[in-house]
C-alpha positions as a Python dict, from the first residue, in 0.01 Angstrom:
ca = {
    (1, 'M'): (0, 0, 0),
    (2, 'R'): (280, -43, 283),
    (3, 'N'): (243, 370, 307),
    (4, 'G'): (-96, 372, 306),
    (5, 'A'): (-144, 132, 581),
    (6, 'R'): (150, 289, 802),
    (7, 'G'): (-50, 620, 732),
    (8, 'H'): (-391, 508, 838),
    (9, 'D'): (-209, 337, 1169),
    (10, 'L'): (-78, 707, 1226),
    (11, 'L'): (-382, 841, 1220),
    (12, 'A'): (-532, 568, 1454),
    (13, 'L'): (-285, 636, 1700),
    (14, 'R'): (-311, 1002, 1699),
    (15, 'R'): (-692, 953, 1762),
    (16, 'L'): (-606, 730, 2031),
    (17, 'N'): (-332, 961, 2198),
    (18, 'T'): (-604, 1284, 2155),
    (19, 'T'): (-857, 1056, 2332),
    (20, 'V'): (-643, 1006, 2605),
    (21, 'V'): (-566, 1347, 2682),
    (22, 'L'): (-941, 1410, 2679),
    (23, 'R'): (-1024, 1118, 2918),
    (24, 'A'): (-744, 1282, 3171),
    (25, 'L'): (-854, 1627, 3111),
    (26, 'H'): (-1286, 1461, 3176),
    (27, 'R'): (-1122, 1315, 3488),
    (28, 'R'): (-938, 1604, 3609),
    (29, 'S'): (-939, 1957, 3525),
    (30, 'P'): (-743, 2179, 3518),
    (31, 'R'): (-375, 2073, 3387),
    (32, 'T'): (-64, 2173, 3269),
    (33, 'L'): (60, 2050, 2934),
    (34, 'A'): (348, 1897, 3185),
    (35, 'E'): (90, 1712, 3450),
    (36, 'L'): (-125, 1583, 3141),
    (37, 'A'): (204, 1381, 3038),
    (38, 'A'): (260, 1260, 3351),
    (39, 'D'): (-89, 1155, 3396),
    (40, 'T'): (-98, 982, 3015),
    (41, 'G'): (274, 882, 3011),
    (42, 'L'): (280, 1009, 2651),
    (43, 'S'): (530, 1253, 2533),
    (44, 'R'): (485, 1647, 2606),
    (45, 'P'): (512, 1680, 2211),
    (46, 'T'): (216, 1420, 2165),
    (47, 'V'): (48, 1623, 2471),
    (48, 'E'): (26, 1913, 2302),
    (49, 'A'): (-81, 1787, 1967),
    (50, 'A'): (-378, 1650, 2127),
    (51, 'V'): (-464, 1957, 2302),
    (52, 'E'): (-474, 2180, 2013),
    (53, 'E'): (-706, 1963, 1810),
    (54, 'L'): (-908, 1949, 2134),
    (55, 'V'): (-884, 2288, 2135),
    (56, 'E'): (-985, 2368, 1795),
    (57, 'R'): (-1306, 2097, 1858),
    (58, 'G'): (-1409, 2336, 2155),
    (59, 'L'): (-1362, 2035, 2382),
    (60, 'V'): (-1106, 2172, 2600),
    (61, 'G'): (-1001, 2554, 2642),
    (62, 'E'): (-715, 2759, 2860),
    (63, 'A'): (-835, 2771, 3186),
    (64, 'A'): (-791, 3158, 3367),
    (65, 'E'): (-503, 3192, 3612),
    (66, 'E'): (-494, 3148, 3956),
    (67, 'S'): (-500, 3432, 4209),
    (68, 'G'): (-307, 3468, 4481),
    (69, 'E'): (56, 3473, 4482),
    (70, 'R'): (240, 3401, 4159),
    (71, 'P'): (579, 3215, 4132),
    (72, 'P'): (827, 3456, 3926),
    (73, 'G'): (847, 3409, 3573),
    (74, 'R'): (557, 3324, 3310),
    (75, 'P'): (312, 3041, 3471),
    (76, 'A'): (255, 2731, 3276),
    (77, 'R'): (-43, 2716, 3066),
    (78, 'R'): (-324, 2542, 3243),
    (79, 'F'): (-622, 2366, 3018),
    (80, 'R'): (-962, 2225, 3149),
    (81, 'F'): (-1226, 2034, 3002),
    (82, 'R'): (-1509, 2263, 2843),
    (83, 'T'): (-1827, 2149, 3027),
    (84, 'E'): (-1973, 2413, 2886),
    (85, 'A'): (-1904, 2260, 2517),
    (86, 'G'): (-2239, 2090, 2546),
    (87, 'H'): (-2584, 1982, 2719),
    (88, 'V'): (-2813, 1671, 2797),
    (89, 'L'): (-3149, 1675, 2895),
    (90, 'G'): (-3290, 1469, 3173),
    (91, 'V'): (-3661, 1416, 3218),
    (92, 'D'): (-3926, 1217, 3472),
    (93, 'I'): (-4293, 1209, 3370),
    (94, 'G'): (-4565, 1025, 3551),
    (95, 'L'): (-4879, 996, 3662),
    (96, 'H'): (-4905, 1362, 3868),
    (97, 'K'): (-4600, 1529, 3748),
    (98, 'M'): (-4310, 1636, 3476),
    (99, 'V'): (-3956, 1735, 3608),
    (100, 'L'): (-3710, 1860, 3343),
    (101, 'L'): (-3361, 1944, 3426),
    (102, 'I'): (-3122, 2052, 3171),
    (103, 'A'): (-2710, 2022, 3288),
    (104, 'D'): (-2390, 2076, 3096),
    (105, 'L'): (-2116, 1802, 3084),
    (106, 'G'): (-1996, 1857, 3413),
    (107, 'G'): (-2345, 1764, 3544),
    (108, 'T'): (-2414, 2086, 3710),
    (109, 'V'): (-2784, 2176, 3639),
    (110, 'I'): (-2843, 2482, 3429),
    (111, 'A'): (-3213, 2500, 3428),
    (112, 'A'): (-3518, 2308, 3563),
    (113, 'Q'): (-3862, 2321, 3537),
    (114, 'R'): (-4186, 2131, 3724),
    (115, 'T'): (-4517, 2078, 3542),
    (116, 'S'): (-4822, 1902, 3722),
    (117, 'L'): (-5035, 1615, 3559),
    (118, 'E'): (-5380, 1573, 3534),
    (119, 'P'): (-5345, 1204, 3630),
    (120, 'E'): (-5666, 1117, 3401),
    (121, 'S'): (-5461, 1234, 3108),
    (122, 'S'): (-5470, 974, 2827),
    (123, 'G'): (-5152, 801, 2682),
    (124, 'S'): (-5167, 1048, 2358),
    (125, 'A'): (-5204, 1347, 2557),
    (126, 'R'): (-4946, 1278, 2802),
    (127, 'L'): (-4694, 1180, 2525),
    (128, 'D'): (-4841, 1561, 2335),
    (129, 'L'): (-4727, 1672, 2694),
    (130, 'L'): (-4393, 1542, 2729),
    (131, 'R'): (-4282, 1607, 2346),
    (132, 'D'): (-4409, 1952, 2388),
    (133, 'G'): (-4280, 2031, 2707),
    (134, 'M'): (-3907, 1893, 2596),
    (135, 'E'): (-3897, 2112, 2269),
    (136, 'S'): (-4048, 2413, 2472),
    (137, 'F'): (-3767, 2407, 2755),
    (138, 'L'): (-3492, 2334, 2516),
    (139, 'D'): (-3572, 2626, 2311),
    (140, 'A'): (-3582, 2842, 2606),
    (141, 'H'): (-3273, 2725, 2785),
    (142, 'A'): (-3018, 2552, 2527),
    (143, 'P'): (-2896, 2629, 2202),
    (144, 'R'): (-3017, 2366, 1943),
    (145, 'D'): (-2710, 2227, 1837),
    (146, 'G'): (-2557, 2191, 2212),
    (147, 'V'): (-2803, 1939, 2343),
    (148, 'L'): (-2596, 1593, 2305),
    (149, 'A'): (-2804, 1338, 2441),
    (150, 'R'): (-3132, 1315, 2632),
    (151, 'C'): (-3296, 1066, 2900),
    (152, 'V'): (-3681, 1057, 2956),
    (153, 'G'): (-3748, 806, 3294),
    (154, 'V'): (-4108, 656, 3258),
    (155, 'P'): (-4328, 438, 3503),
    (156, 'G'): (-4300, 105, 3360),
    (157, 'M'): (-4072, -185, 3270),
    (158, 'V'): (-3815, -118, 2934),
    (159, 'D'): (-3639, -368, 2765),
    (160, 'A'): (-3294, -342, 2574),
    (161, 'A'): (-3474, -188, 2248),
    (162, 'G'): (-3673, 73, 2449),
    (163, 'I'): (-4022, -79, 2474),
    (164, 'I'): (-4246, 1, 2780),
    (165, 'T'): (-4494, -237, 2954),
    (166, 'S'): (-4657, -24, 3195),
    (167, 'V'): (-4945, -71, 3405),
    (168, 'V'): (-4904, 329, 3521),
    (169, 'I'): (-4944, 426, 3157),
    (170, 'P'): (-5109, 141, 2989),
    (171, 'E'): (-5132, 333, 2630),
    (172, 'W'): (-4735, 317, 2642),
    (173, 'S'): (-4743, -38, 2670),
    (174, 'G'): (-4554, -164, 2420),
    (175, 'V'): (-4443, 159, 2264),
    (176, 'D'): (-4086, 244, 2124),
    (177, 'L'): (-4157, 576, 2304),
    (178, 'G'): (-3801, 717, 2185),
    (179, 'R'): (-3905, 668, 1858),
    (180, 'L'): (-4194, 960, 1916),
    (181, 'L'): (-3978, 1181, 2052),
    (182, 'P'): (-3822, 1356, 1764),
    (183, 'D'): (-3480, 1458, 1831),
    (184, 'G'): (-3492, 1808, 1599),
    (185, 'G'): (-3089, 1789, 1594),
    (186, 'R'): (-3038, 1747, 1987),
    (187, 'G'): (-2888, 1392, 2012),
    (188, 'P'): (-3012, 1057, 2051),
    (189, 'T'): (-3320, 1015, 2324),
    (190, 'L'): (-3327, 764, 2579),
    (191, 'I'): (-3649, 586, 2725),
    (192, 'E'): (-3536, 418, 3094),
    (193, 'N'): (-3737, 313, 3402),
    (194, 'D'): (-3800, 559, 3627),
    (195, 'V'): (-3668, 334, 3969),
    (196, 'N'): (-3352, 266, 3785),
    (197, 'L'): (-3271, 615, 3729),
    (198, 'A'): (-3341, 689, 4098),
    (199, 'V'): (-3113, 426, 4209),
    (200, 'L'): (-2825, 578, 3940),
    (201, 'A'): (-2895, 938, 4116),
    (202, 'E'): (-2848, 828, 4460),
    (203, 'R'): (-2516, 653, 4336),
    (204, 'W'): (-2431, 974, 4172),
    (205, 'Q'): (-2538, 1268, 4378),
    (206, 'G'): (-2777, 1140, 4660),
    (207, 'A'): (-2713, 878, 4943),
    (208, 'A'): (-2542, 610, 4797),
    (209, 'T'): (-2256, 777, 4639),
    (210, 'L'): (-2031, 530, 4858),
    (211, 'V'): (-2209, 216, 4861),
    (212, 'G'): (-2212, -84, 4554),
    (213, 'D'): (-2510, -271, 4672),
    (214, 'V'): (-2804, -51, 4699),
    (215, 'V'): (-3213, -95, 4698),
    (216, 'C'): (-3398, 210, 4602),
    (217, 'V'): (-3776, 231, 4709),
    (218, 'L'): (-3929, 447, 4486),
    (219, 'T'): (-4269, 557, 4668),
    (220, 'G'): (-4564, 698, 4467),
    (221, 'H'): (-4832, 632, 4293),
    (222, 'R'): (-4693, 242, 4263),
    (223, 'V'): (-4386, 89, 4473),
    (224, 'S'): (-4146, -58, 4319),
    (225, 'C'): (-3747, -116, 4377),
    (226, 'G'): (-3427, -75, 4170),
    (227, 'L'): (-3107, -192, 4290),
    (228, 'T'): (-2715, -202, 4194),
    (229, 'I'): (-2514, -483, 4257),
    (230, 'D'): (-2130, -402, 4289),
    (231, 'G'): (-2175, -30, 4181),
    (232, 'R'): (-2366, -186, 3853),
    (233, 'L'): (-2740, -103, 3789),
    (234, 'H'): (-2934, -445, 3779),
    (235, 'R'): (-3181, -427, 3518),
    (236, 'G'): (-3266, -806, 3421),
    (237, 'R'): (-3286, -959, 3098),
    (238, 'R'): (-3589, -739, 3015),
    (239, 'G'): (-3570, -443, 3230),
    (240, 'G'): (-3827, -580, 3485),
    (241, 'A'): (-3577, -629, 3819),
    (242, 'G'): (-3734, -533, 4112),
    (243, 'E'): (-4053, -484, 4023),
    (244, 'L'): (-4193, -653, 4329),
    (245, 'G'): (-4531, -383, 4346),
    (246, 'M'): (-4653, -664, 4047),
    (247, 'L'): (-4711, -931, 4311),
    (248, 'P'): (-5020, -871, 4480),
    (249, 'L'): (-4946, -1123, 4747),
    (250, 'L'): (-4680, -883, 4900),
    (251, 'G'): (-4952, -618, 4936),
    (252, 'M'): (-4737, -359, 4758),
    (253, 'S'): (-5001, -235, 4497),
    (254, 'G'): (-5200, 1, 4668),
    (255, 'A'): (-4978, 42, 4964),
    (256, 'Q'): (-4955, 465, 4859),
    (257, 'D'): (-5351, 441, 4958),
    (258, 'A'): (-5255, 463, 5305),
    (259, 'L'): (-5074, 779, 5306),
    (260, 'R'): (-5399, 967, 5177),
    (261, 'W'): (-5507, 1232, 5418),
    (262, 'P'): (-5849, 1283, 5499),
    (263, 'G'): (-5762, 1637, 5667),
    (264, 'A'): (-5805, 1982, 5576),
    (265, 'L'): (-5479, 2089, 5341),
    (266, 'R'): (-5309, 2404, 5319),
    (267, 'A'): (-5239, 2618, 4965),
    (268, 'G'): (-5029, 2426, 4751),
    (269, 'E'): (-4991, 2120, 4978),
    (270, 'S'): (-5004, 1772, 4871),
    (271, 'E'): (-5165, 1497, 5120),
    (272, 'V'): (-4819, 1318, 5169),
    (273, 'A'): (-4683, 1683, 5291),
    (274, 'A'): (-5027, 1753, 5499),
    (275, 'L'): (-4931, 1370, 5654),
    (276, 'A'): (-4610, 1471, 5761),
    (277, 'R'): (-4720, 1775, 5931),
    (278, 'A'): (-4979, 1614, 6138),
    (279, 'A'): (-4726, 1303, 6211),
    (280, 'D'): (-4479, 1606, 6332),
    (281, 'A'): (-4725, 1717, 6549),
    (282, 'A'): (-4807, 1396, 6676),
    (283, 'D'): (-5167, 1362, 6539),
    (284, 'P'): (-5262, 953, 6592),
    (285, 'R'): (-5466, 973, 6259),
    (286, 'A'): (-5116, 1036, 6089),
    (287, 'L'): (-4879, 827, 6316),
    (288, 'A'): (-5125, 529, 6196),
    (289, 'A'): (-5135, 618, 5844),
    (290, 'V'): (-4762, 630, 5873),
    (291, 'A'): (-4730, 277, 6034),
    (292, 'D'): (-5006, 134, 5788),
    (293, 'F'): (-4786, 244, 5492),
    (294, 'A'): (-4463, 42, 5658),
    (295, 'D'): (-4663, -298, 5704),
    (296, 'R'): (-4765, -259, 5354),
    (297, 'I'): (-4457, -226, 5233),
    (298, 'A'): (-4240, -390, 5443),
    (299, 'P'): (-4259, -771, 5335),
    (300, 'G'): (-4168, -671, 4978),
    (301, 'I'): (-3870, -480, 5086),
    (302, 'A'): (-3796, -787, 5278),
    (303, 'A'): (-3803, -1055, 4973),
    (304, 'I'): (-3585, -805, 4778),
    (305, 'S'): (-3320, -788, 5051),
    (306, 'L'): (-3357, -1147, 5122),
    (307, 'A'): (-3265, -1196, 4751),
    (308, 'V'): (-2970, -987, 4730),
    (309, 'D'): (-2832, -841, 5105),
    (310, 'P'): (-2831, -520, 5026),
    (311, 'E'): (-2546, -280, 5281),
    (312, 'L'): (-2826, 22, 5233),
    (313, 'L'): (-3167, 50, 5148),
    (314, 'V'): (-3293, 400, 5013),
    (315, 'L'): (-3651, 573, 5007),
    (316, 'T'): (-3701, 802, 4769),
    (317, 'G'): (-4001, 947, 4561),
    (318, 'G'): (-4366, 1057, 4705),
    (319, 'A'): (-4367, 933, 5063),
    (320, 'T'): (-4033, 1122, 5177),
    (321, 'P'): (-4215, 1405, 5361),
    (322, 'V'): (-4304, 1087, 5621),
    (323, 'G'): (-3934, 977, 5611),
    (324, 'G'): (-3849, 1046, 5968),
    (325, 'H'): (-4141, 834, 6104),
    (326, 'L'): (-4154, 564, 5831),
    (327, 'V'): (-3755, 455, 5885),
    (328, 'P'): (-3767, 348, 6237),
    (329, 'L'): (-4111, 183, 6178),
    (330, 'L'): (-3970, 4, 5835),
    (331, 'A'): (-3680, -118, 6040),
    (332, 'D'): (-3878, -254, 6330),
    (333, 'R'): (-4107, -470, 6045),
    (334, 'L'): (-3772, -588, 5889),
    (335, 'R'): (-3634, -736, 6163),
    (336, 'P'): (-3830, -1046, 6235),
    (337, 'M'): (-3882, -1086, 5848),
    (338, 'T'): (-3525, -1090, 5730),
    (339, 'L'): (-3175, -1210, 5832),
    (340, 'H'): (-3007, -866, 5854),
    (341, 'V'): (-3151, -507, 5829),
    (342, 'P'): (-2976, -279, 5618),
    (343, 'R'): (-2895, 35, 5681),
    (344, 'I'): (-3216, 263, 5575),
    (345, 'A'): (-3156, 630, 5453),
    (346, 'L'): (-3388, 886, 5309),
    (347, 'S'): (-3269, 1015, 4977),
    (348, 'P'): (-3174, 1402, 4956),
    (349, 'L'): (-3232, 1462, 4615),
    (350, 'G'): (-3659, 1525, 4663),
    (351, 'D'): (-3867, 1550, 4370),
    (352, 'R'): (-3576, 1494, 4127),
    (353, 'G'): (-3430, 1200, 4178),
    (354, 'V'): (-3557, 1012, 3861),
    (355, 'A'): (-3442, 1341, 3635),
    (356, 'I'): (-3118, 1373, 3789),
    (357, 'G'): (-3085, 975, 3739),
    (358, 'A'): (-3200, 1058, 3350),
    (359, 'V'): (-2894, 1348, 3355),
    (360, 'R'): (-2663, 1052, 3488),
    (361, 'K'): (-2768, 815, 3168),
    (362, 'A'): (-2748, 1099, 2918),
    (363, 'L'): (-2441, 1179, 3038),
    (364, 'D'): (-2311, 835, 3011),
    (365, 'Q'): (-2397, 812, 2674),
    (366, 'V'): (-2244, 1143, 2578),
    (367, 'E'): (-1894, 1004, 2697),
    (368, 'E'): (-1936, 690, 2544),
    (369, 'E'): (-1978, 839, 2251),
    (370, 'L'): (-1761, 1126, 2287),
    (371, 'L'): (-1435, 907, 2397),
    (372, 'G'): (-1549, 616, 2190),
    (373, 'D'): (-1574, 798, 1850),
    (374, 'M'): (-1272, 986, 1881),
    (375, 'A'): (-1045, 653, 1968),
    (376, 'S'): (-1241, 442, 1636),
}
């Protein structure tokens, strides 16, 4: 019995050591065995055994030699975390579009696709488009056993159980969407609110990489807010934090109507893009429309700014083409409504912001499962 318990303890210790080495390589690659030993505090033989196991599992590989002058003698072997060992899928599906991204385990996007959707599509038809679009995209760009997690951003509140409440796609309310998207052996499917994913994307690769307290304003068919406090996403008890567009008194519902452009559109041009072009040309109608939009969204943004006092306000989503005109107008309107006007920035992520956040959430899931399972 003692020998059995001792064997179990040794196995658990070996798993823990292997996890420590994997975490070190995941955090920084490539590294030599000596560098890994120094980084982890483990003995070199222990590190060597862990690396050998990780190489067998396909998670670690030997790095190519660096070019340039080499010191005399045989160079030390260098090992790296194999970002190509798996992939994740990030999806943003809304009223007008669906964006799909496949990324490796280092977060590098290797394939992208954008599909326009009919706003009048029913919930069931949109679900079919989502299901078929995900499967065909994965079939074309990723091996079936290489997708470790998928995350879908949706326009609506998502609670801890994955149940949606959506005014944009009402038929999806009360639905566990993840259960309706069979994984086909392609990892778990996570469902998250789109603006929550947008703020994750901004902190990962966007305008808020070094900021802890952030409010992200997603503009599109509706206006909603996501926020991080001390660098952590704040979802609220049922996933509804930041949904100020639900309160009619704030006037954010329908604010996007101000961005409709009555003038002629160029081939393939959206109304907002046409509005931005006209505003850049100092068209009085366009400038008035942007000012009207600022008037409509300012009270809601002021309310959340007073509630959380953010360091940074990020504008993302459909209104970003007019952002150069909108930012100073919004700052002017917030000044008399708030104690402190936060710094305002435009997202650099374009229409991929939500999908990039979905990639980040899927990667977080993979890292948690991969590193957690090895230590258990």
